N, C-alpha and C positions, 0 to 999 in steps of 0.2 A: 689408265684414262686417267686420274684425279692427279697422279703423281705428273704426267706427262703435261695437263694444265696448269700445274704450280710452277715447272718449270719455264712455259711458257709466260704465265703471268710475272716470275721474277725478271726472268730478260727484258721484259718489256717496260717492267717499273725503274730498273737501273739502266735504261738505256732513254729514262726521259730527264731532263734538265733537273735539278734540285728543289727548283721554284715549282716546277711541275709535281713533283714525288711531294712535296711538303705541301702543295694544294691539296694534292689527291687523300695522302694519307690522313691530312688533319681534316679534310670535310667527312671521310669513312670514319673514322675515328670519334669526331663529334655528332656526326648522326647515329653512330652506335650508342656513344653514351648517352645523347638525350632520348632516343629510345626509349633504352633500356631503363633511364630515370624514370620515363614517363609511365612505361608498364609495370616497374617495381611500384611508382607511386601509387598507381590505380588499382594495383592487387592490394595492397598494405592498406592504403586507406579505405578500399570499398571493404574488406576485412575488417577495419574498424569500426566502421561505419555500421557496417550490418551487426557487428557485434555489441555495439551500443543501442542501436533498435533494439537488439530481443532484449539488453538491459532494462531499458526506458520503458519497453510495451510489458515486460513481466513485472515490474515495479507497479507500475499502470494497474495490472489485473491483480496484482496484490492489495491497491486501494478498491479497488471495484467488488473484492471479496468484504472486506471490511464495510462497505457501504452497505451490500448485500445484508450481511450481518446486521450492520445496527437496524436496517428497515424490516428486518424477520422480527428481530429482539422487541423492538419499537410497537411492532405488530401483536406480539403476545403479550406486551406489557398494557395495550390497549384493549384486548380480549379479556384479560384477566379484570381490569376496571370495568367493562360491560357487565361480566360476569357478578362482580361482587356489587354491583349498583344495586342501590337500596331498593328502590322505585321497583326496578326490574323484579329483582327477589320477590318484592311483597306483592305485584301486578301477577306475576308467573305461578307462585305456589297456590292461588286457585283455580287454576285453568281447569277445564272439564271439557269432555266429548261434546262439541254443538251441535255431533248428530241425534244425539239422545233427548232433546227437550229445545224445541224450536226456540224456546224463548230466551236461550243462551245464545244465539245470533249477536243480539244486543248484546249483552256482556261481553260478549267477545270482542265486538265491534268498541268497544270502551277500551278495553285492554289492548287491543290493538294500538288506538291515540295514545296512550298512557305512554305504552313501550316506545313508539314511535317518537315521541317527544322526548323521551329521555335518549333514546340512540341519536337523535338529530344533535341533542347540545353535544355528546360524546364526540361524536364524528367532525364536526363544526369545526373548520379550523384544521383539521387533521390529512393535507393535501394527498399522503400515501394511502390513506381509507377510502376506497372505492364505495364500498357498500358494507353494510353490516345485515346480517338475516339472522331471525332466530326461529327457530323451528321447538315446540313445545311438545309433549308426549303424545299427542293427540294430531299432532302434525299440523296445526295453527299455524300459521306464517306472519311474524312482525319484520318489520324493515325499518331501515335507518331515514326512509322516506326519496320519493324523486325515481324509484323504481316500479316497472310495469311487467308483466306476465311472468312472475317469479313461480320456477319449477320447482318441485321439493324434491331434494336429493337427501333427503336426513335420512332415507330409511338404511341404508348401506353403512354409515357412520353409526345407527342406534345400535346394527347389528354387530359392528365392528369395535365397539367403546362397551360391549354387554359385558360387564362383569368387573371393568377399569370405573376406579371412582375420579381417574385424571386421563381422562380421555385425549389427545391433542394428535393430529395428523396434518401435513403441506402436502397439498394437491400443486403440480408444477401447471405451468401454462395450458389454458384450454377456454375453449368458448364459455362466456358466460348464461349462466343457468336463468337469467333475469333482461330485461333490456332497460338501459338508462338512456335517457333522452332521445327514446324512439330507436335504440340502436343495439344491436348484441356486439359487448367489448372483450378482450381476449385478457384473462385475468389470472391471478394466483391465489389462491385460497386457503385462509385457514381454518378447519374443523375441529371444535371442540365442545368435549361435552361440559354441561356445566350445571350444578346441584345447589340442593337449598342450602346454604350457610346457617342454616338451623338444625335441619334434620338429617341432611345430607342426601335426602330423597332426589334421585333425578329431577330434571327442570326439563331437558332437552337439548340441542345441538346448536349450538354458535356457528356461524360465517362469517369468517372477516375477506373480505376480497381487497386484492391491490390490482390495480390497474397495471398488464405490461407496459404499456409506454411511459410509466415511472420508472421501472424496472430500466429500460433503455436508456432514460433520462440518467442516471446515475453514470454512465459510461459513455454517452453520446457525444463530450468534449474532447473523446482522446481521438487525436489526430493521427493515422496511420498512412502517411503519404500523401497521393491526391485521390486514389481513388480504392485505397485499404479500406477494411471495415473489422468490425466485432461484432460478434453476435453469441449468442447461449444455446449449446445443445444438451438435451437432456440424455440419461443413460441409452436410449434406445439412438441415438445420431441424428434427433430431429429436433430443427429449430425451433426453441422455443421463447427468443426473446432477438429483436434485433430490427436494424432502421428500415427495412425492406418487410412492412406486414405483407406482403402476398406470398413470402416464403416463409412464414409462419407453418410450423408443421411437419413442412418439408423435410424430407432425409439427405443427408451429406454421407452414408454410406458407401456409396457409389461414385464420392470424390477421391481425386488421387492423394490429397494430403491427410485422409481420414486415419489411415495408419500413424502419420507424425501425430498427429492430435491423441491418439491414445496411447502412447509413449510417454507423453509429458516431459521429456527430458530437453528443455530448452527450447532453444528454436530449431526448426529444421527447414529444408529449402527441396523445392518438388516445382516439377514442369508440370506447364496446364495449359494446352492452346498452344503449346509452342513458345512460351513464356513463363520465365524462372518468378517462383513464387517465395516468402518466407512466411512462415505459420510457428503463430505462439501459442499455447494452450494454458490452463490452469484448472486442476479440479476445485471446484465448489460442492462438497462430500454433502452438507447440510439439504440441500435439495438433489443430490446424483446429478447435478447439471457440470458442465466444461465450459469455460469461456475460451473462445477462439478468437485470434485476430490473423488476421492475413492481409498480406501488402506486397505489391510487386517488386522483386528485386531492383529492378532502373530506378524505380521511384524514389528507395534509400541511398542508391549512388548517382543519383540526378546530378547535383552537384559535383560532386566527382568526376565525371565523365566531362562537363564543362571545364573544370581545370584542367583535367588532361589534354584535351583540344588546345586549352589555351596553349600549354605548355610544349607542345607539338607546333603549334601555329608560332610561339616563340623560338623553336628550337630552328625552324626553317630560316626564320630570318638570321639568326646567328649563323647557319652554316653559310649565307650567301654573302653575310657580311664578311664572315672569315674566309671567303675566298677571293674576296676584294684587297682584304687587309694584310693576309699574309705576307705578300712580296715584301712589304715594309717592315714588320715585326717578326720574322723566324726565330731571332733568338732572343725576343722578349717572352716565347711564347711557353715555353719549359717553365721558366720560374711560378707566371701566376697559374698555371695547370698544376702546378707540384701543390701551392697554396689552396687548389680547388680541392683537390683530391685528401689534403689532410684535413681539410674541414669538413668534408662529407664522410669522411671515415670518423670522425669525432660524434657525429649526428647520428650515425648508423650504430656508435656506443651508448648512444643515450644522451649524450651532451646536447642542450638544445641552448646553451646559452653562448652560441657562436656568432661571429659576426666578421665577413668577408669584407676587408677594408683594402681594395686596392684602387690604387694610382691610376692605372691606366681605365680609359672608359671606352674601349673598344667593344667587339663581342664578349672578350671573356669579363669586361668588366660589366656590362649588361649582364651578362650571366650570374655573376655575383649579386648584383641587385635582387634580380630577379629570386635566386637561393634564398637571399635574408630574408625577401617577403613571405618566401614559401616556410622557410624555417620559423619565421616569427609569426605566422598562420599556425602553425603547427602549435607553435609553444603556447598561444594565447587558446587553440582549442583544449590543449591539456590543461590550462588554468580553469578554463572555462568547465570542464569534466570535474574538475576539485570544487568548483564554486558550486556546482550542481550537486555533488555529495553533500556539500554542508548544506543547502537548501532541502536535500532530501531528508535529513537528521532533523532538520527542524520542520519538515512536514511530520517525519516519525514522533516530534515533541506534542504538535498539533492532534496528531493521534491519539496519542495518551490523554492528553487534557480533555479530547472529547471522548474518550473511552470512561475517563474518570467521571465527567461532569453529568452525564444523564444517569447513569447507574448509581455514582455515589451520592448523587443527590435526591435520588427516587429513595431510597433505604434511609435516607437522613431525614425527609420529608415523613416517611411510614413512622419512623421514630420519633418525630415532633407530633403526628397525629394519635400516637401509643400516649404520651405525656400528656395530649391535651384532654383524653378520655379518662385519665388519672385526675386531670386538673391540677397538675405541678406546674404552674405558671412559672414559677422560679427557675426550674430545670428547661423549661422552654426558651424562656429568655437568655439564659446561657448557653444552648446550644444553637439557638440561631445568631446569637452573636459569634460563637466559635466556626460555624459555616459561613456566615459572613468573611471572619476574618483568614479563613481557607482560602476562600475563593480571590480576596482582594490580593493575598500572598502567591499565587496562581498566575496571576494574570501580570503582577508585576511589570504595569505598563509596557507589556510586549518585552520583556530581556529574556535572552537566554542564559545570560551571567548574572547571580547574585551572589551576595555574600551569605556565609554561613551561619549568620545570625538570621538572617532571613530564611533560609532555608530549612533550620531549625525551627524555627518559629512556623513554618508553613507544615512541617511533618507533626508538631507537635498538637496543632489543632486537627489534625486528621488524625489521630489517637486519640483525643479526647473525644472527638466526635463518635470514633469507635467504640470506645468504652462504654457510651450509652446505649450501643446497639448490642453490644456482648455483655455489659454488665460486669460483674467480679470473675468471669472466667478471661479477662484479661487487665492487665498491668503492663508500667512501663515506666522505666529511670532513664534520665539524659544526663551525661557528664559533657559539658564542652569547657576544655581548657581556654580560659578568658583572651588567650592572645592569639586564637584563631578567629572569631569572632569574626572579625573583618577582612579575614581571608577569602576569596573567591571560588565560586564553584558553580556547577552547571544546575540550572533550576528543575525542581522534582527530579533528583536522583534518589533522595532517602526514601520516598512516598512509596514507591514501585516496590525498592526492597523490604519496607515495611508491611507491604500488602503480601508480599512474596514469603514472608515468615510467618504471616496469619493463614495465609491459603494452606501450604507445604507443610508448615511445622505445628500451628496454634488450632488449626481447625478441628481437626478430627483428634485432639487431644484430650485426655482425661484430667482433671483437674485444673489448675487455673494457669496462664499462659503470660510468661514475664517477657518483654522485649525491651532490651539493654542498647542506648542511641549513645557513642562516643567521639568525640571530637578532639584531636590531640596531634602535636607533633613528635616526629620520630624520626634520626637520621636525615634529615633536611628534607623531610616530606611531610605533606599534612595526610593525616591518617583519618577515616570515617569509619566507625564500625558498627553494625546491625546485629545483636546477637538475640537469638530465643531458646527458652528450653521446649521446644517444640518434641516432635516425632522424628525429625531429621530428614535426609535424601539420602537416594541413592545416586552413586556417581554418575548413571546415565542420565537421570533427572537433572543433574548440576551441567552435565554437557550442554543438555538441550536449552536448559535455561539462558545461558551463553551463547548457543547457536554454534557450540563448537562439532556437531554431528552433522550438519547441515541440514535438516531435516528444520520445517518450518514449525514455531512455535507457537502454542495456544495464546490467546488473547493476554493472559495473566501474565505468561513469559516473555511476551515481547516487550513489558515495560523494563523489564530485567538485561535483557540484551542490547534494547534501546539506549539502558544510562551506558552499560558499558563500552557503547560504541562512542556516543556522542562526549563522553568523558576523554575517548581517545582522541576523536576528531579536535576538539578544540586544545586539548592539552600535551597529545603526543601517545605514540603508541606503545609508550614505557609506562604509561599510567592505566587504570582501570579496575576492573573488579576482581576480585578474588572470594571461591566461597568453600569451606570446609564445613562440612558437615558428615556426619555418619547416623544412620537410623538408630534410632532409640536414645540418640545424644545431643541432640540440637543442630541449630545449625548458625555457622557467624559468617557474617558478609563485610571483606574488608575492601573498603576502596581507597586507592593510592592517588593524590592530587598533587600538585607542584604549591608550592607556598607562594601563591600571589596576592597581592592585596587589591582589593576588590574597589574601583575608582568611579564607583557610579554604572549607570545604566547602558548598557551593551547590547546594539540588535543580536 
């Protein structure tokens, strides 16, 4: 049957005039080309858009986990401040059971007012702290103010922390055991046992609560299409944070995307209610949570469908024009088509620096114009992707600075307090000056590229501050070839390497630790070295630091990996970090940079 139809078509085609055959075959061929181009473009660009959405959302979820870590770390720091508050310590040391003696009720009221004033002064201005409640050993309750109907939940934690000198536990989202502004809130709470700083005797339990709305604010600005949403679930599959408060505590175990959430392997697609969705998830092990992002596929590819429809519309117009003009340009068609075919092949092979310059202004000429526009848009998208990668690295630098600032500043301020107690005024002045110079160098007027001299200055101030903290356990030497001081480098390149030397090499070392920093020229390249005499590292640790094993690194490793990637981003893939280390033999980190003169501030 098929052979017979083919023969009949063959006889019919060749019984027509050549003009009709050209019009027919050209119309069919052009239609097929446009359809194939549109379909291929739709599938390829849709795949690219979906991968880009997965990558972008995954990066956003990483930032969310970093923000959550910062919130919880700050909460634990403020809990420590409360526990160590002198007024609270002195007030609660003398607590007694008010049921033993009725006269103690007035004493409890006095203690309550004293503790509440102290707690209010600590909580004031801390937007992430919703409330602080303290329970002493006799279950007397003290709060930071503005709370009503407080329910005592400390018995469980007194039992849980029994025998522990440092009890601490985080509890996931739950209705609050108190009312604030006459309503119950959804809170995440930190419970911690606190003891007398003089006798180490137990004084009670501290509860620091964070409003779930503050948790949600950390990712509320992340857009997933028009109707996509992000929320957080616990290890039981129940929603503990999200934009829709009426869905809190509801389970998603019955949803078709729940298995994809558990696999934690990039983005997964699934169908629900006749529509395709994309789900991206990320574990937050500190709270046994999973951050989940869901968006309809058609919202990701919305612009792509519009582009494809336009391409089909343009194709129909081209076909109509081709039918009208083929009578006049039968001999001039093959040559432009050959050029178009060659150009499409170059684009397929990855060459986006192509341009179709045809003299004709007919359908093929119009096709060339639209093709140039499409290639130009594709090239612009690729360049935009590169620019976004650069911005991502700049955000990582900002994340490093944000990671350094609170913890490093907090530890330095503790050192200053210690010096103040010892009345070492000259040392305090010196340390404050070092701290000011360090942060002045870190800011660098917003520059990402600075001179070697400035980078060494930042690192030296950082080390001088750490020497106050570690005392005789830490020493360093710096050798800088004068000819490299004006060379360019990325900012905050050496600081994470020095921090890595202390954390992985010197922290657990017996005896005095030594860090040696060198900068010199070798074989037409700029070499920076950070060497320590610490305990060394295993090869797996080195691979994890540089991110070669595909495993997410811890916060201290993040700085080393980011330093390596930023060097490659700004100077090229042939540059970067190399780590030589063996257990018990110390570590040497070598940074290879091009020799480039620093020419002032560069954003």
